[in-house]
Structure formats: C-alpha cells, structure tokens
N, C-alpha and C positions, 0 to 999 in steps of 0.2 A: 504493500500500500504506500509506503514511504517513497519508493522509487517512482510510482505512478504520479504522485503529487509533484515531484521534482520535474518529471517529464512534461506534465501539463503546464507548469510554471515556465519552463523553457519555451514551449510552443507559444504561450500567451505573450511572452516578451518579444519573441521574433515577430509575431503578427503586429504588435504595437509599433515596433520600429519600422516595419515596411509599409504600414498602412497610414502613418501620420502624414498630414499635409505639410507642405513647405511653409516655413515661417518667414516673416519679413526681416529686414536688417534693422539694426538699431544703432544710433549714436547715443551713448549713455555713459554714466560713471566717468565724467570728464575729470581728469587729474589737474592739479595745479599747473603742471607744465603745459598741458593742452590749453587751459584757460588763459595762461599768460600770453598766448599768441593772439588773444582778442584785445579789445580796447576798454579800459576802465575809466569811467568818468564819474568822479565822486563816489566810487564804489571800491571797497576793499576786497581782497582775496586771501583767504586763510591758507595755511600750508596743506590742509586736507581738501582743498577745492571748494570751499563754501564762499558765497558772495553775500555781501551786506553793505549797507550805507557806510561810506567813509566820513571822516570829519570834513567840514566845509573847507574847500580848497579854492580860495578866492584871490584874484589879482589884487595885489597891494600897491605895486608901483611898477611903471614901465619906464626903463631908462632910455629907450630908443637906441640902445647900443646892441651889437650882436652878442657880446659875451659879458657875463659877470664872473670875475675871478676871485673876488674877496668881499667879505661882509664883516662889519663890526657893529656893536650896539653900545651906546652909553647908558648911564644910570637914569637918564631922563626918558629913555625909550626911543631915542632917535637912532635910525639906522644909517650907517655909512656904507656905500656900495662902490667897490672898485671895479672898473670895466676895461674893456679893450675893443677896438684898437685905436682909440682917440685919446687915451690917457685921462679919462674923466672919472672924478669921484663925486657921487651924489649923496646929499643928505636928505633923509626922508623922515618926517615927523611921525608920531604915533597915529595920526589920522590918515597917513598915506599920502601926504602932500610933500613934494620934494623938488629939488633943483640942483644944479651943478654947484658943488661946494669948492671944488678945486680941479684945475686942469693942468696936467703936467706936460712938459715938452716931449717926454718919452711916450711910447705907444701904449703900454700896458701897465695896469696896476694889479700885481699879483699878491700884494700883502698890505694889510691894514692893521694898526694896533692903537689902543687908547691907553694913556698913562693914568695914574691915580686921580688926576684932575680932569679927566675926560678930554684931554687934548689929543687930537688925531695925528698919527704919524703914517706916512704913505711911502711904500716901497715901490719904485717904478723900474721898468725894463723896456728895452735893452739899454746898455750903458747905464746901469741902475744907480739911482740915488735915493736917499731917504729924506723926505720933506716933513717939516713940522708945520701943521696947518692950525692956526689959532682962531680963524674966523673965515667966513666965505671969501675965497680968493685972496687970502692973506697967508702966505706961506714963505718959509725960509728953508734953505738947504741945511738940513740938520747934520747929515753925514754923507760923505762920498766914499763908498768902499772901493772904488776903482775896479769894480768887477762888472761882468757882462749883465748878470741878472740878480735881482732881489726877489727871492721866492717866498720868504717867511720872516715875520717879525714877532717878538715876544718880550714882554716886560717881566722883570722879577719884582719882588716886594720892595727892594731898595730903589727902584726906579731906573735900573739899568736896562737898556734895550739890546736884545740879542738879534742879530741880523743873519739870516741864512742866505747864502749867496751861491752863485755859479758863474763862471765855469771852473773855479779853482777849489770848490768845496770847502770854503772857509766860513766859520761862524765868528762874527765880530761882536764884541761887547762894547757898547757905547754908553758912556755915563751921561748924566743930566746936562753937562755942558757941551756935549757933542764930541767929546774926545773918544776916538775909537782905538781898540786894541784887538789883537787876534786872540779870541777865547779858545778856539779849537781849529786846527788845520787837519781836515780829514784826508783819507786816502781816496775818497770818491770825488766825483766831479761836481755834484749839485747837492745842496742842503735844501730839500724841498719843503719839509715840514718841521715845526718846532712845537714842543709842549713842555710843561713843568710838572715835576712830582712835588708832593707836599713837603718833602725834606730838602727841597731846593735844587735837586738834580735837574739838569736840562736834558730833554729827550729830543733826538734829531732823526729824521727819516731822510735817506739819501737816494740818489740816482746817479748812474745806472746800476749800481751794485745792489740796490734794494735791501739796505741794512737799516736796523733800528739801533741807535747808539744811546747809551746812558752816560752823561758827562757830569762829573761832580763839580762843585763850585771852584775847584782848583784847575779845572780844564783837563782832567784825566778821563779818558773815555773807556767804556766797556761795551762790547757788542752784545746786545740782548737777542737779536734775531738777524740771521743771514738768510734771507728768503730766496726762493728760486725765481723771484720776479725782478723787474727792472727798477721799480720806483715805489717808494713809500710815500703815498700821496697825502695822507692825513694821519694824525695821532690824537688820541683822547685818553684821559685817565679818569676812572670812576672813583667813588668815595672809598673803596676798599683797596685802592692802589693798583688795580688791574689796568694794564696798558692795552689799548686797542689800536691796531695799525691797519690802514688800508694799503694794500700792495697791488700794483698794476703792472701789466706787461703787454707789449704788442705782439709777442710771439710765444707766450708761455715761458718755457725754459729758455734762458738766454745764454749766449757765449760769455766768456769772462769780460768784465768791464774794461774799456780802453783806458789808457793812462790819462791822468789829468793834463789839461792843455792850458796854456797861458791865454788870458783874454786878449781879444783884438779890439781895435778902436774903430773898425769899419762900420758904416751904417748897415743895419741888418734888414734884409728882406727874406733871409732864409727861414726854413721851418724852425720853430722853437724846439729845443732839445728834449723836452719832457714828453713821455708817452701820453699822459692824459691831455696835455695841451694840444698835441698833434691830433689826438682823437677828436677833440672839440672842433678843430678847424677843418677836419677832412671828412667827417661822417656824412653830413647832408642827407641825401636820399637813401644811402645805404643803411643808415641807422634805422630808418623807418621799417625796414624789412627784417630786422634782426629777430631771431627766434626767442631770445630772452629766457633761456632755460636756466634754472638755478639749482643748487644742491647745498646741503649742509653736512659736510664730511666730518670725519672724526679726528683727523690728524694733519700735521703740516704737509706730509707727502701728497695729500689729496689736491694740493694747489698746483702741482706740476702740470704744465700745459694749459693753464687757465689764463684768462684775460685779467681777472681781478680776484683777490682774496681778502678776507678780513681775518686777522689773527688776534687772539687774546693771549697776552703775556702776563702770567701770574707772578706774584712777588717771590714765589719759590723758584722761579726760573723756567717753569714749564711753559710750553707753547701749544696752543690749541687753535685749529682752524675752525672758525665759526661759520664761514660761508665761502663758497667759491663758485665762479661762473666762467664758462668758456665763451660766453656771448656778450655779457654786459660789462661795461666799464664803470667801476665805482669811483666817485670823485670825492666824497666826503662822508663823515659819520659823526654822530653824537650819541652820548649815553644818557638814557633817561633815568629818573630816580628809581624806577622799578627794576632796573638792571637790564632792560632790553636795549638793543642797539638799533638806531635808525641809520639807514644808508641811502645816500643819494646816488642814483644810477642813471646811466645814459642808455641810448637806444630808443626808448619810449618815454624818457623822463620820469622814471618811477622812483617812489620813495618806498623802501623796503624796511620791514621790521623783523629783527631776529631776536627771539626770546631766549630765556636762560636755558631752554632745552634744545636750542639751535634750530627751532622751527621757523621757517622763513615765510612771512606773509607780505602781501603787497598792500600798503596803505592806500595808495592812489596813483593814478597816472597823471602826468602833467601835459598841458598843451604844448610845452616846449620839448625839444628832442633830448635835452640833457638837463639834469639837475646837478649843479656844480658845487653849491654850498648849502649847508644847513646851520641854523642858529636857533637855540632854545631860549625862549623868553617866557618864564612862568609856565602857564598852560598852553602857550602858543608856540608854534614852530614856524620860522620863516625859511622859505626855500628859494634859492636863487636859480633861475633857469637861464640856459644859453641856447644859442641859435635863435633866440630873441631874448635879449637881456632883461628879464622881468623878475620881480620879486612877488612871491605868493605867500599867503598866510594860511596856515593850517591850524584850525581851532579844535577845542577838546570835544564839543558836542557833535552830534551827527548832522550831516547835511539834510536839507529838506528833500532833495531829489537826487537821483543818480541813475546812471545807465551802464550796463555791460553789453558790449557788442561782440559776438563771437567771431572767431576766424571763419573764413569761407570753408564749408564742409563739402567734400567731393564724393558724390555717390558713384563715381567712375563711369556712369552711363546715365542716360535720361531715366528718371525715377518718378514714381508716384509717391506722394507723401501720406503718411498715416496720421497718428495723433501725437501731439506734444503734451508731455506731462512733467510735473516737477513737484518738489516738496518744499514747504516753508515751515521752519521751526522757530520756536521762541517768538511767537507772534505777539505784537504789541499794538495792534490797531492800524498798522501801516498796510500798504498794498504793494503787490508785485505783479506786474503784467508782462506778458511776453508777446512779441510780434515776430513775423518771419518774412523773408523775401527769397526769391529764387531767380536763377538765370543760367545761361549757357556759356558765359565767359568766365575765365578763371578769376578775374578781378571785377567786382561790381561796377557797372557802368550804366548808361542811360537805357540800355536794352533790358536791364533787369526789371522785374516786377516792382511795384511800389510795396512799401511795408504794409503788411496786412492789418486789418483791424485787430485790436488787442484780444489775446486769449486770456480768459479770466478763470477758467475751470482747471485748477491745478491737477485734479485727478486724471485729466485727459481730455483734450479737445481737438477736433479734426483740423488739420492744417489746411488753410485755404489758398496757399501760394500755388501757382501753376506748376505742372510737371516740368522738370528741368534736371540738369546734371548737378548744378551747384546750389547750395542752400546756406542761409545765414539766419541766425536768431538773435534777438536782442531782448534783454530784461530791463524793465524800468521800475525803479524803487521810489516809493513815496513814503516819507516818514510819518509815523503815527504820533498822536499827541503825547503819549507816554514815553516816547523814545527820544532821549536827549543824549546823555553821555553814558559811560559804563559799558557793560557787556553788550555785544551786538545782539540785535533783535531783528525779527523778520528776515531770518537767514535763508537764503535761496540755495538749494542743493538738489542733487540727484535728478537733474533734468534728463528726460528721455525722449528721443525723437525717432519715430518709426518711418521707414521708407521701403519701397519695393522696387528693385531695379527692373528696367525694361529688359526682357530676356533677349540676349544676343546669341547669334549662331556660334556654336563651337567650331574650332578649326583644327584639322589634322595638318600639322606643319611639315612633317617629314616621316618617311618610312625607310628604315635601315635594313638592308639585306645582309645577313651574316654569312660567313663562308659555309659551304656544305659540310655536314658532319658535326655540327655544333647544335646542341639543344639548349634552351633557356629554361631554368627552373626557378620557381618562386621560393624565396627564403622565408620560412615560417616565422611568425612573430612569437609563437609559444612553442615550447618543446613538444615533440610528438607525444600524443596521448593525454595532453593536459586539457582539462575542461574548466573554463572560468565561468562562475555564476555569481554575480554581484549586483549591487544596486546602482553602480555608476559605470560609465564608459571610461575609455583611456584618457579623455579630456576632462574628467571630473563631472560631466553632465549625467543626469539620470538616463538609464538605458531606454526608458520610455519617452524621453524628450523628443520633440520634433526634429527631423533632419534639417541641417542647415547647409547653406552653400559652402563649398570649399572643404567639407569634412570628408573623412574616410578615404583620404588619398594615400596611396602606397608610397612609402618613403625609401624602402630598401630596394636597391637594384637587383635584378635576377642574377643568378650565378650561371656561368657557362660550363656545360658538361659535354665531353666528346660522346657522340652517338652516331655510328655509321648510318648513312642514308638520311639523316635528319636535315631539315631546312628550316631555319628560324628567322623570325622577323621581329623588329621592335619599331616603335613609332613614338612620336611626340605630338601632343595635342594641347591646345589652350582654350580657355573660356574666360572671356572678359568679366563674366558674372561670378567667376570662381565656383561654378557649378561642379558637382560631382558628375563624372562622365562614365558612360558604359559604351561598349564597342561591339559592332558586328563585323565579321570577316567574310569577304566574298572572294571567289577566284573565277578566272575566265581563261580558257585555253586559246592558243594562237589560232586565228581563223573563226573563232566562235563569237556569237553576238550577245548572248545572255550571261548575266552574272549568276553564279551558283553560291548559295550560302554554305560556308564552312562551319561557322559557329556564331551564336548571338549571345548577348548579355555577358560579354567578356569584361571583367573589371580591371584586368591587368593591361599594361601597354606593351605586351609582347605575345607572340604566338609561335608554336613550332609545328611544322608538318612532319609527322612521323614517317619513317621509311615505308614506302609502298602506299602512302595515303593517296597519291595521285599517280596515274600512269606517266610513263616518260613523255616529255614534251616541253614546250615553251609556254609559260603562263604569266599572267599579271595578277596582282592581289589588290583588293580594294578594302580600305579600312573606313568604316562609317562610325563617327562619334555622335552620341546622343546625350543631351542633358536631361533626359527623362527622370533620373533619380532625384533631381532638385526642382522639378516643376510639376504643376498639376496635370492630370490626365488631359491629353489633347493639346497641351500648350508647349510640348517639347519641340526643340529644333535640332537639326542634324547638320554635320559637316563631314566631308569625305575627301579622300585622296587616293589616287591609284599609283601603285608602285611601278618601277621600271620592270621590263620583262626579266624573268629568271627561268632557269632550266631545271626540270626534274629529270634525273637520269639515274635509274636504279639498275641498269644493265651494265655488264662489264664490257670493255673494249674487246673486239675480236682481233687476234694477232695471227697473221698468216705468213708462212715463209714462202717467198716468191721463187728464190733460187739460191744455190750456194755452190762454191768451187773451192777445192783444196789446191793451194799453190805453195809447194814446198812444205814448210812447217806451219804455214798460216792458212786461215780459212776466210774467204771472201763470201759474204752472204747478204741478201736483200730480204727485207720483210716489210709488210704493211700492217697498219693498225687502223681500225675504223670503229665508229660508234654511230648508233642510230640517232641520238640526240646529243647536242652539245658539240664539243670538239676535243681532239686529242691534245693533251698537254705535254706529254713527255714520252721518250723511248729509252730503254736501257738494255744492257746485256751483261751476262756474267759467265764465267768459265768454271765448270766443275763445282758449282755452289759457292763460289767465292764472292768477292766484292762486286757490286753492281756499278757499271760505268754508264754515264749519261751519253746519249747519242742524239745529235740534232737531226731533224728531217733533211731529206735531200735538198729541199728548196730553202733551207736555212731557218725556217720559222714554223712553229707549231700553231697553226691558226685555222685548221679545217677539221671536218668530221673524219677525213681519211688522210693519213700521212704515210709517205714512203721513207724507209730508213735503209742505210747501207753501212755495213760493219766489216772491218778487217781486223781479225784478231791478232794479238802478238804471236810470236813463234811458240808452238806447242811441242811438248815432248812426244816421243813415239808412243803410240797406243791409242786407247779409246778415250774420248772426251765428250762431256755433255755441255752444250752451249744453251744457256737460258735466255729467253727474250721476254720482255714485258713492256706494256704501254699503259699509261694512266690518262684519265680524262679529267675535265675541269670539275667534275663532281666528286673526285677522289676515288673513283672505281678503277680497278686494275685488272687487265687481262694478260695472259702469258702463253708462251709456246716453248717447245724444246726441240733442239736439233742435236742428234748424236753423230759424231764423226770419228773416223779412225785415221790417225796420222801414221804414214808408213815410216 
C-alpha cells in the first residue's frame, strides 16, 4: 500500500508540471543597486531598497558660477562660498541673500577658513596666495607661499593658520602677523586636505600617494593610512577621535607616485592635478549615464580598483573600509552626532548616508551633477553643487512631495502589460501613487506614450500604457499631516510589474555534422538508479509551480563515444523569449521530395543515427525547433534549418586485383577499390602480415567512388609470400583482398 501511495504521488506531480499554463514575466524585488539607476527627487532610498520622502532639499543660493570648491560658515550663520573659474567668493546670509564678497586675481578658490573673530581667509590657485578679507572687497595679501596651489586651510586654537599646498607638498604654518614657516615638508606632491585632532595633532591627506598623515605640534609626522588610491580628498574627526578619510582614484590601483616637482611660474591652462578636480571639469554628459552602484565592504583591501572609498581610522590604529564604489566619485563627508556619515557624491549629485552598520542609503539626488561640499549647521545641512555652482539646504523634517522615476525597463521584445502592485508600510496618512509610460526607443522621447493616469490600488491595478518593448514607472509621494521628522513613514516597497512578451519565432542557427563512427550520449545529472522525490525543483521552486520561460535547459554537453557505423549531429538554437524548446528531426534522401520524421519531442540538441538506421545513400537532415513547452496550446511557433548533404554508407569497399607480375624478386600489381556510396579515401598494402604502407591512387588523389592503385613491392626472399591489400572509404569502412605469390 505504501508503494502505491508513492506511485500515485509521482504521477500527480508529473501531471501538474506538464499541464500548468505558462506564467507571465515579472519585474519585482528591485534591489538598491537597481533602484539607484533611477532618479530620486526629494525621495530617499534605504540600503534594502525601500523608498520614502526625503528631507526638503531646496535651492538656497545660486552663485552663477560653474563650480563650488569650498564653503565656510561663521557664528552668525553667514555662508562663504569659494568658486571657480573666476576667483569669486560669495557671502550668503541666513535668509539666502548673497553677493560677491571678494574676487581674486587667481582663477580658483579651493580653500576657505575663518579665524576666532570670524575673519575670512581665502586660498587661491594657481600661483596661490592667501588673502585676509575683513569686509566686502577689502582684502590684503596675508601670505604668499610661493607655491602653485593652495588646497586647504586650517586654524588651530592659538590662531595659527596651516596652509596645505602643491606642487611641493609643503604645509606652512602662518602666525597672526602673516609670518610663515615650513611646518611639514612631505614626500608627496599635494596636501589636499587638513583637519585637527582634539590633542592638537594636525591631520593631512595627500596626493598622488593617497596617504593620511598625523603630524604632532613639533612637525613630526606618522603615516596612519597608505591607501591604494591617489588622493585623500577630505578628512573629518568624530567626538570619539575616529578619523574618516575620503580617498579617490581615477584608475583604482595606481602606479607609484612620481617624484615631487618644483613649481613653475607659467600661467596655467593645463588640467588641474587632482583626481577629483579633473573629474569635476570633465564629467559633463558622461556622469549622467553612470550606473552608481555602491557597496559597503569589510576591509581596506575591498577598495582596490575603486573610484572612491571612505575609511574609518580608529584610535587603536585599525583601518576599516566603510564604503567603496567603482562608479561614483566622493568629494566630501561629514559626521553626524548619531555616528552616521554623510557623503557627497558625483555622477547624479547624490548625498549618501552610511550608518554604524555600514548600510548605505541615498538621502536624495541633486539637480546638479556633482555635490562637492557638505556643511553641518545644527539640524540643517548645506550642500554645494557643481556643474552649476549652487548651494542647497537640507532640513530635518520630511518634504511635502517627492518622486522616484525608475530606469527604463527592457522587456526584450514588444510586450503586453499586466498589473502593477506595491506595498506601503508604516502608513501615516500620506499617499503614494504610481504612473507608467511605454515606448519602443531605448531612451524616452516624444514617441513614447504620455504618463498614465495614477494607479491608486496598491494590491494590483491593470497597467494602461500601450504595448511596447520598453517600460518606465514613477512613484509620487505626498506627505501626511502626521509625518514630519523621525523614522520614515509611508514607505514604498516590493513593487511588482507583470508583463507578457510577444512570442517570437525560435531559430535553429547551425547544424554540426560529426565524423562517422562517433555517437553522442547525454551525461546524466543523477547517478544511475537514483530517484529524487521532493517538494522543490533544482531552482528552489515548488515542483508544482508553473513552467517559466528559459527553464529546464540542458547545461552539460554530451560526451562523444566511438561506435562503428554511427552518424551524429548537434545543433544550436535560440529564442529571443528564452522559451524552452523541443525539436523534431526529419530526413530526406537524395532525389526525394518529402521529409520523413525520424523523431519528435526531442529535448536535447543532438541526435545520433545508429548503424543501419538508414540504407546507404546521400541524405539531408532537417531540425525543427518549437517553443510549445513555454506557450499555450495553438500559440507555439517553429523555426527550422536543413543540414548540408551527408553520406550513409554501411557497406565495405570492394577490393579487386586487376593484374600482377613477378619481376625478379619484386612483385608489380594493380588493384581497384570501389564503393556504392561515398568515395574511396585510402589504399594500403602489407607483406606477410607486416606493416601497412599507404598507396596513392594512380591519378594522385582519392576523390571518387572507384580508384585504381599500382604497387611495386620491395625485393622479397625466395619462397611463398602473402600480399594484403585494403581500401577505406570516407565512412570509415574497410575492404580487403589477398594475393599469394611464390618468388623463385
């Protein structure tokens, strides 16, 4: 009885698998990496792929310049903004009203600093100088380091100003009177960033060596980090003394840094030497297409080959990689009181948040291509954008509205759309609506459909966009009355979009004829005699689940085994729908008109004609591919291909001795070999069962169904000898004959 139950269960499972209808395709379970390819407008994206309203991200001030390189804020809440390439510094009051505060003769302002009295100091480049600006357009030259670039400025508690320069890699210490001295002369070329520890040590980030240096008040340095990157773009220290460093590289791992060079006094129009500055001035359209994938690895080695990394350097000397990206350039960072790190990224002008568990979230996207500077002011964050030099303000509460626009999804062929469904968690009275559009061009243009009317039924609503190959969806968020700050609410997740591809005809692209005498055998996936009975298939899906396109494909190639008389074929077939295919094999003899079926419902992509399966003759083979296993009854399509002619020859060649003559100790003989089908491939002879010697046909080439051969033996000993003759055909068959002679 027990065995009968098992047998019934096996039969029921087999019926359920073969009788289930084809299911549609789905876009669902979008990961953060996939969603990052879309566009976030006042919408945040968590590390696990959830979308929700971001803090308000509003334009605070437009400098009218292409780049913002530096930002500082005084105790009254005024912002100072250093720009390029006109050497302008803007002062912006807390209400967002601003004007030019200082304009230098040099082109770029890479560094700003405020002393204890909120007096502004400006570092300019190239042929850098440090200016002291006491009022609008009232400036004096405070220090001339006589270096090419001024990259960074930093005040200590005593009022001394530290100046990070290039291209000699010197940090200058300038006292209140403007007297400078060399505080530290590094082995690298540029001092890109400066910061201070609570004990008075100065931290310096260099380029192109990519090191973080810790320099005590006496000017003695210790290397805290020798990164595999080219440039330490920014440094920050949290309240626990952990140091955070942004490292950047144009090529990932870099060759050894070139030696330091002496500065020149020529006017500069060449590219600026820092990786991040070069990226700012050259990205343009290319940045808009970046994929912007991110990861949060576990160690410093994970940054190898990356474009940007963020390191955390603990007080005990350990180094941890918080973040790395092969696509995005990180320009700045700041540490928030809760221990999370905000990072300013390029490509799509994103602000990223990395929490203490190293989970990366996207706070928001910017209208600008690059976010180059971040500044924390109480509960507000100011972000400086470049490739339009604007200042944005990020506030603590949630925005009133926001949108997420997905990347263009490709159905691979024209498709019908099913339903769109999604889940909203932690509802707070807000609304989330989705819309869609479709088209047949890879990038949306005027030929695409308009955005649909909003879908409001989150459990599933029919998509109204027209049939097309490409699809895009957009989610619009509206804040509820109870949603202000704190934990995210009205969280959008698990969107699911159903579609059914238009069925396309499969194609048999090639048929390969193997040499005669070789058979192809399928490699079993389980040991012989093993029976598997379980609740799931090899892909983890239940055995009773509907069949899907592209499943059940054989992955192991067949093995070749020698078998006399066999003729094997293999073929390749494709299906743009990734349907499961089955094949029918037909043959036709030379001079015949109708195709005859050899076998149908073949699942493999090879077939062997056993010895004697067909009479001798010339044949062609036709392989017909059908996508019936993946399509409803009556909807299947077929594609076919005919092979080149091939020969079936199961008969041995006939070998006949035409004549022979004994001349002295040698034998001259002539023999012919012929086959009914195919052609003679070789002729040979041997003496007294010895080694076989190849003989060419009389006409010099074996290319016919009958060939004539002529042999003269070497000198033979007196007595009786047996001369063996044999001939082979192209099918590998061999015929033979024997001549017995007596040498006097």
